[in-house]
C-alpha positions in Angstrom: 7.0 -50.4 -33.8 10.7 -50.3 -32.9 11.6 -49.6 -29.3 14.8 -47.7 -28.3 17.7 -50.0 -27.4 18.4 -48.1 -24.1 15.0 -49.0 -22.9 15.1 -52.6 -24.1 18.1 -53.3 -21.8 16.3 -52.0 -18.7 14.4 -54.3 -16.4 11.1 -53.4 -14.8 11.1 -52.7 -11.0 10.7 -56.0 -9.2 9.4 -54.4 -6.1 6.7 -52.5 -7.9 5.7 -55.6 -9.9 5.5 -57.7 -6.7 3.4 -55.0 -5.0 1.1 -54.8 -8.0 0.5 -58.6 -8.0 -0.2 -58.6 -4.3 -2.7 -55.7 -4.6 -4.4 -57.6 -7.5 -4.9 -60.6 -5.2 -6.2 -58.4 -2.5 -8.7 -56.9 -5.0 -10.0 -60.5 -5.6 -10.7 -60.9 -1.9 -7.5 -62.8 -1.0 -6.0 -62.1 2.5 -2.5 -61.2 1.4 0.1 -59.9 3.8 2.4 -57.7 1.8 5.9 -57.7 3.1 7.3 -56.6 -0.2 6.3 -53.0 -0.1 8.9 -50.4 0.7 6.8 -47.8 2.4 5.7 -47.0 6.0 2.2 -48.1 7.0 1.7 -44.9 9.0 -0.4 -42.1 7.7 1.3 -38.8 7.0 1.4 -36.8 10.3 -1.6 -34.4 10.7 0.3 -31.2 10.9 1.9 -31.9 7.5 -1.5 -32.6 6.0 -2.9 -29.4 7.5 0.0 -27.4 5.9 -1.0 -28.9 2.5 -4.6 -28.0 3.1 -3.7 -24.4 4.0 -1.6 -24.1 0.9 -4.5 -25.1 -1.2 -7.0 -22.9 0.6 -4.7 -19.8 0.4 -3.9 -20.4 -3.3 -0.2 -21.1 -2.7 -0.4 -24.4 -4.6 -2.2 -23.1 -7.7 0.7 -22.2 -9.8 4.0 -23.4 -11.2 7.0 -23.0 -8.9 10.7 -22.9 -9.9 11.8 -26.2 -11.4 14.0 -27.1 -8.5 11.6 -26.1 -5.8 10.4 -23.1 -3.8 13.1 -21.1 -2.0 11.5 -21.6 1.5 11.8 -25.4 1.1 15.3 -25.3 -0.1 16.3 -23.2 2.9 14.5 -25.6 5.2 16.6 -28.4 3.7 19.8 -26.4 4.3 18.7 -25.7 7.8 17.9 -29.3 8.6 21.3 -30.5 7.3 23.0 -27.9 9.5 21.1 -29.1 12.5 21.6 -32.8 11.8 25.2 -32.8 10.5 26.7 -29.3 11.2 27.2 -28.7 7.5 26.6 -25.5 5.6 24.8 -25.4 2.2 23.1 -22.6 0.3 19.8 -22.8 -1.5 21.5 -22.8 -5.0 23.0 -26.2 -4.0 19.6 -27.8 -3.6 17.2 -29.3 -6.1 13.8 -30.6 -4.9 12.5 -33.4 -7.1 9.5 -35.7 -7.7 10.8 -38.3 -5.1 14.3 -39.4 -4.3 14.1 -41.9 -7.2 13.8 -39.0 -9.7 16.7 -37.2 -8.0 18.9 -40.2 -8.7 17.6 -40.4 -12.3 18.3 -36.8 -13.0 21.7 -37.0 -11.4 22.6 -39.9 -13.7 21.5 -37.9 -16.7 23.5 -34.9 -15.5 26.8 -36.6 -14.6 27.2 -39.6 -16.9 28.6 -39.8 -20.5 28.4 -43.0 -22.6 30.2 -45.9 -20.9 31.1 -44.0 -17.8 31.1 -46.5 -14.9 29.3 -46.3 -11.6 30.4 -48.6 -8.8 27.3 -50.0 -7.0 27.9 -52.2 -3.9 25.8 -55.3 -3.4 23.1 -55.7 -2.3 21.7 -52.7 -4.1 18.4 -50.9 -4.5 16.7 -52.2 -7.6 16.8 -48.9 -9.6 20.4 -47.9 -9.3 21.8 -50.0 -12.1 18.8 -49.4 -14.5 19.1 -45.6 -14.1 22.8 -45.7 -14.9 21.9 -47.7 -18.1 19.3 -45.2 -19.1 21.9 -42.5 -18.9 24.3 -44.5 -21.2 26.5 -45.5 -18.3 27.7 -48.9 -17.1 26.8 -50.1 -13.6 29.7 -52.1 -12.0 28.4 -54.2 -9.2 30.8 -54.8 -6.3 30.2 -57.8 -4.1 31.4 -57.4 -0.5 33.5 -60.4 0.5 31.7 -60.6 3.8 28.3 -60.4 2.1 27.5 -57.2 4.0 29.3 -53.9 3.4 31.9 -53.1 0.8 35.4 -52.1 1.6 37.9 -49.7 0.0 40.0 -52.6 -1.2 37.0 -54.1 -3.0 36.1 -50.7 -4.5 39.7 -50.2 -5.6 39.7 -53.6 -7.4 36.6 -52.6 -9.3 37.9 -49.1 -10.2 39.0 -48.3 -13.8 39.9 -45.2 -15.8 36.2 -45.0 -16.6 34.9 -45.0 -13.0 32.9 -41.8 -12.5 31.0 -42.4 -9.2 30.2 -44.7 -6.4 26.8 -45.0 -4.7 26.8 -45.5 -1.0 23.4 -46.3 0.5 23.3 -46.2 4.3 21.1 -47.5 6.1 21.0 -49.9 3.2 18.0 -51.1 1.3 17.6 -54.1 1.4 19.9 -55.2 4.2 19.2 -52.5 6.8 23.0 -52.3 7.6 24.7 -49.0 8.3 28.2 -47.9 7.3 29.9 -46.7 10.4 32.1 -43.6 10.6 35.4 -45.4 10.1 34.1 -47.3 7.0 32.7 -44.1 5.5 35.8 -42.1 6.2 37.9 -44.7 4.4 35.6 -44.7 1.4 35.4 -40.9 1.4 39.2 -40.5 1.5 39.6 -43.1 -1.3 37.1 -41.2 -3.5 38.8 -37.9 -2.9 42.2 -39.4 -3.7 40.9 -40.9 -7.0 38.5 -38.0 -7.9 35.4 -40.2 -7.8 32.0 -38.7 -7.1 30.4 -40.0 -3.9 26.6 -40.3 -4.3 25.2 -40.7 -0.7 21.7 -42.1 -0.7 20.7 -41.2 2.9 17.0 -41.8 2.4 16.7 -44.0 5.6 19.1 -41.9 7.7 16.5 -41.1 10.4 15.4 -44.7 10.8 18.1 -46.2 13.0 17.6 -48.7 15.8 18.9 -50.3 19.0 21.6 -47.7 19.8 23.2 -47.6 16.4 24.3 -44.2 15.0 23.8 -42.9 11.5 26.7 -41.0 9.9 26.5 -39.2 6.6 29.4 -38.7 4.2 28.6 -34.9 4.2 29.6 -34.7 7.8 33.1 -36.1 7.4 35.1 -33.0 6.7 35.2 -30.4 3.9 37.1 -32.5 1.3 34.7 -35.4 1.5 31.7 -33.1 1.6 32.9 -31.4 -1.6 33.2 -34.8 -3.3 29.7 -35.9 -2.1 26.3 -35.5 -3.7 23.5 -36.1 -1.2 20.3 -37.7 -2.3 17.5 -38.0 0.2 13.8 -37.3 0.7 10.8 -37.3 3.0 9.1 -40.5 1.9 10.3 -42.9 4.5 11.0 -41.0 7.8 7.9 -38.7 7.5 5.6 -41.3 6.0 5.1 -39.3 2.8 5.6 -41.8 0.0 2.5 -40.6 -1.8 3.6 -36.9 -1.7 6.8 -37.7 -3.8 9.3 -35.3 -2.2 13.0 -36.0 -2.8 16.0 -33.7 -3.0 19.6 -33.5 -4.1 22.3 -31.4 -2.5 25.3 -30.9 -4.7 27.8 -28.3 -6.0 26.1 -25.4 -7.7 27.2 -26.3 -11.2 25.6 -29.8 -10.8 22.3 -28.3 -9.5 22.3 -25.8 -12.4 22.4 -28.6 -14.9 19.9 -30.7 -13.0 17.6 -27.7 -13.2 17.9 -27.9 -17.0 16.9 -31.6 -17.1 14.1 -31.2 -14.6 12.7 -28.2 -16.4 12.3 -30.3 -19.5 11.2 -33.5 -17.7 8.6 -32.6 -15.0 8.8 -28.8 -14.6 8.3 -28.7 -10.8 7.3 -31.0 -8.1 3.6 -30.5 -7.2 3.4 -27.2 -5.3 1.1 -28.6 -2.6 3.7 -31.4 -1.8 6.4 -28.7 -1.4 4.4 -26.9 1.3 3.7 -30.2 3.0 7.4 -30.9 3.0 8.2 -27.5 4.4 6.1 -28.2 7.4 7.7 -31.7 7.8 11.2 -30.3 7.9 10.5 -27.2 10.1 7.7 -28.6 12.3 7.7 -31.0 15.3 10.3 -33.7 14.7 8.8 -35.9 17.5 6.5 -37.4 14.8 9.5 -39.0 13.2 10.7 -40.4 16.6 7.4 -41.9 17.3 7.4 -43.9 14.1 11.1 -44.8 14.5 10.3 -46.4 17.9 7.5 -48.5 16.4 9.8 -49.7 13.6 12.4 -50.7 16.2 9.9 -52.7 18.2 8.8 -54.5 15.1 12.4 -55.3 14.1 13.1 -56.7 17.6 10.0 -58.8 17.5 10.3 -60.2 14.0 14.0 -60.8 13.8 14.2 -63.8 16.3 11.1 -65.4 14.6 12.7 -65.1 11.2 16.0 -66.6 12.1 14.2 -69.5 13.8 12.7 -70.6 10.5 14.2 -73.8 9.0 17.3 -73.0 6.9 17.0 -69.2 7.2 20.3 -67.4 7.9 20.7 -63.7 8.9 24.0 -63.1 10.7 23.8 -59.4 10.7 20.7 -58.0 12.4 19.5 -54.9 10.6 20.5 -51.6 12.1 18.2 -49.2 10.2 15.6 -48.8 7.4 12.7 -51.3 7.7 13.9 -54.4 5.9 15.3 -57.9 6.6 17.4 -59.6 4.0 18.0 -63.2 5.0 19.8 -65.9 3.0 17.3 -68.7 2.4 19.4 -70.9 0.0 19.2 -73.7 2.5 15.5 -73.3 3.0 14.9 -73.3 -0.8 17.0 -76.5 -1.1 15.2 -78.2 1.9 11.7 -77.4 0.5 12.5 -78.6 -3.1 12.2 -75.4 -5.0 14.5 -74.7 -7.9 15.1 -71.0 -7.0 14.4 -68.3 -4.5 12.1 -66.7 -7.1 10.0 -69.9 -7.3 10.0 -70.1 -3.5 8.7 -66.5 -3.2 6.1 -67.1 -5.9 4.8 -70.2 -4.2 4.8 -68.4 -0.8 2.5 -65.7 -2.3 0.2 -68.2 -4.1 -0.1 -70.7 -1.2 0.5 -68.8 2.0 -0.5 -65.3 0.7 2.7 -63.7 2.0 4.5 -61.3 -0.4 8.3 -61.0 -0.2 10.8 -59.9 -2.9 13.2 -62.4 -4.3 16.8 -61.3 -3.8 17.8 -61.4 -7.5 16.2 -58.0 -7.7 19.0 -56.7 -5.4 21.8 -58.7 -6.9 21.8 -61.5 -4.4 19.6 -64.4 -5.6 20.0 -66.5 -2.5 18.2 -63.9 -0.4 14.7 -62.5 0.0 13.7 -59.1 1.3 10.9 -58.6 3.8 9.6 -55.3 5.0 8.5 -54.8 8.6 6.7 -51.6 7.7 3.4 -53.0 8.6 1.5 -53.6 11.9 2.7 -56.1 14.5 -0.3 -58.4 14.1 0.2 -58.8 10.4 3.9 -59.4 10.9 3.3 -62.1 13.5 0.8 -63.7 11.2 3.1 -63.5 8.2 5.9 -65.3 10.1 3.4 -67.9 11.2 2.3 -68.5 7.7 5.9 -68.7 6.5 6.7 -71.3 9.1 3.7 -73.5 8.1 4.5 -73.1 4.4 8.1 -74.2 4.9 7.2 -77.1 7.1 4.6 -78.2 4.6 7.3 -78.5 1.9 10.0 -80.2 3.9 
């Protein structure tokens, strides 16, 4: 049976594959500490669950909703953006989707023609490039000269007549770094000047640590706001990965066409998830802060242990999200492995610690570790990694 060529060129998600392997080992009774997973270990806050239960019991969740979400949830998103960034949007500029990943997928289907180019700074989230390919576009990966954050000069060198958009993810998955106001302003002004769409992936915007500040492109003036499409969701900050609630905020004509794609792809996000999301956005925001504080404590505990491991280099301490992305090229060489992938595979098999090899994010000398798990497990994982490395020296 012949498979479509557009699918043949797409690689499976490395993070999901790693997580599946770790879970398979756990099912066999193996004590695996999974630092590869990109989701909070916290349960969804009780008030959010109660809102979902109430929606079920009152029959609100029993029927189809509009393809891009119930009006109350769209208004709550507009209100939250006004409070957080002092920006004004209307409900016809919002599309609620089955997770932020699907928002990005539908956006690619809506915006891209064959061979349109999308600039993607490295390191990048695993699905950006593959989603561009599925839409017939061409991902153009831009390596920052400093190995951290891309500059306007680097974007300009990658720009061609076919450049349609650039994806800016801040705080960044996998590095946890944040683009500051000056950096974003420069990128925004460059995009406006060259009529390039800014796709702002702000999924981790509420998870920022140690006095750092999150800035969104949509808050940098009207011209940049008009050039920006915001993609975000509730998975990370509200511990709602299983509820699959994402959203896109964009010009009306973009949302109208996204509505067409969504209506033929999924119809609507599950109604019960929408009512849960409504409570998350309009209810007590202290629940987010409590989780943020715990993530911050974990980062500050794990970071010094990680950089103390033989050969591990991580010059820029993460500022947000819940990942560490160290360069372990020297460690791999010292321990005799042929690649970071082989190192990560052996680490899982021998030490029962799961991490994601950096090739999945465009930087093969790195690995990604998530600290979205309890402190005891994190300390044990770092201990196992130390023993593993010393064993192979």
